[in-house]
C-alpha positions as CSV (number, residue, x, y, z in Angstrom):
1,X,-22.1,18.8,-28.3
2,X,-18.9,20.6,-28.5
3,X,-17.9,19.2,-31.9
4,X,-20.3,17.9,-34.5
5,X,-19.2,14.9,-36.6
6,X,-21.4,15.0,-39.8
7,X,-19.6,12.2,-41.6
8,X,-19.3,9.1,-39.4
9,X,-17.8,6.9,-42.1
10,X,-14.6,8.8,-42.8
11,X,-12.4,8.1,-39.8
12,X,-9.5,10.2,-41.1
13,X,-11.5,13.5,-41.5
14,X,-10.6,16.5,-39.5
15,X,-13.9,16.5,-37.7
16,X,-13.3,13.0,-36.5
17,X,-9.7,13.8,-35.3
18,X,-10.9,16.8,-33.4
19,X,-13.5,15.0,-31.4
20,X,-15.5,15.9,-28.3
21,X,-14.4,12.7,-26.5
22,X,-10.7,13.5,-27.3
23,X,-11.1,17.0,-25.9
24,X,-12.6,15.6,-22.7
25,X,-9.7,13.1,-22.5
26,X,-7.2,15.9,-22.9
27,X,-8.8,17.8,-20.0
28,X,-9.0,14.8,-17.8
29,X,-5.4,13.8,-18.5
30,X,-4.1,17.3,-17.6
31,X,-6.4,17.5,-14.5
32,X,-5.4,14.1,-13.0
33,X,-1.7,14.7,-13.7
34,X,-1.8,18.0,-11.9
35,X,-3.4,16.3,-8.9
36,X,-1.1,13.3,-8.8
37,X,2.2,15.1,-9.6
38,X,3.4,15.4,-6.0
39,X,3.1,11.7,-5.5
40,X,5.1,11.1,-8.7
41,X,7.8,13.4,-7.5
42,X,8.0,11.7,-4.1
43,X,8.1,8.3,-5.8
44,X,11.0,9.4,-8.1
45,X,12.9,10.8,-5.0
46,X,12.5,7.4,-3.3
47,X,13.6,5.5,-6.4
48,X,16.6,7.7,-7.1
49,X,17.5,9.3,-3.8
50,X,19.9,12.2,-3.7
51,X,23.2,11.7,-1.9
52,X,22.3,13.8,1.1
53,X,19.0,12.1,1.7
54,X,19.4,9.4,4.4
55,X,16.7,6.7,4.1
56,X,15.8,4.0,6.6
57,X,14.3,0.5,6.3
58,X,10.9,1.8,7.2
59,X,9.0,2.6,4.0
60,X,6.4,4.8,5.7
61,X,9.1,6.9,7.4
62,X,11.0,7.2,4.1
63,X,8.0,8.8,2.4
64,X,7.9,11.4,5.1
65,X,11.7,11.9,4.8
66,X,11.4,12.3,1.1
67,X,8.6,14.9,1.3
68,X,10.6,16.9,4.0
69,X,13.7,16.8,1.8
70,X,11.9,18.0,-1.3
71,X,10.2,20.9,0.6
72,X,13.5,21.8,2.3
73,X,15.5,21.9,-0.9
74,X,13.0,23.3,-3.4
75,X,10.2,24.7,-1.3
76,X,6.6,23.5,-1.9
77,X,7.0,24.1,-5.6
78,X,9.5,21.3,-5.7
79,X,6.6,18.8,-5.4
80,X,5.4,20.0,-8.8
81,X,8.7,19.7,-10.7
82,X,8.0,18.3,-14.1
83,X,4.4,19.2,-14.1
84,X,4.4,20.7,-17.6
85,X,6.0,17.7,-19.2
86,X,3.9,15.2,-17.4
87,X,0.7,17.1,-18.2
88,X,1.6,17.4,-21.8
89,X,2.3,13.7,-22.1
90,X,-0.9,12.6,-20.2
91,X,-3.1,15.1,-22.0
92,X,-2.0,14.2,-25.5
93,X,-2.0,10.5,-24.7
94,X,-5.6,10.7,-23.4
95,X,-6.6,12.8,-26.3
96,X,-5.3,10.3,-28.9
97,X,-6.7,7.3,-27.0
98,X,-10.2,8.6,-26.6
99,X,-10.3,10.0,-30.2
100,X,-9.2,6.7,-31.6
101,X,-11.5,4.8,-29.3
102,X,-14.5,6.6,-30.7
103,X,-13.3,6.7,-34.3
104,X,-12.6,3.0,-34.7
């Protein structure tokens, strides 16, 4: 085990708050967010389209247009805009969730 919880009755101890399950939750939150970030960026571009992005009534074609627009304006790195903030949010959220899930 990565962390050893000696006292299982004290849920507010440091060893409980720094739990193995919480650490694994943190890693999984950061990992999944880094994989799914391009989809989130495309979704936000479709929800709040820039003025120079012309969309059609075809939703599948709009996804392709949004991806082309993001890559044209910001290069391939544009698909990963906001990665640090999203990873921090997901990582800490998963850490807290899995720590409390096992502590309570």
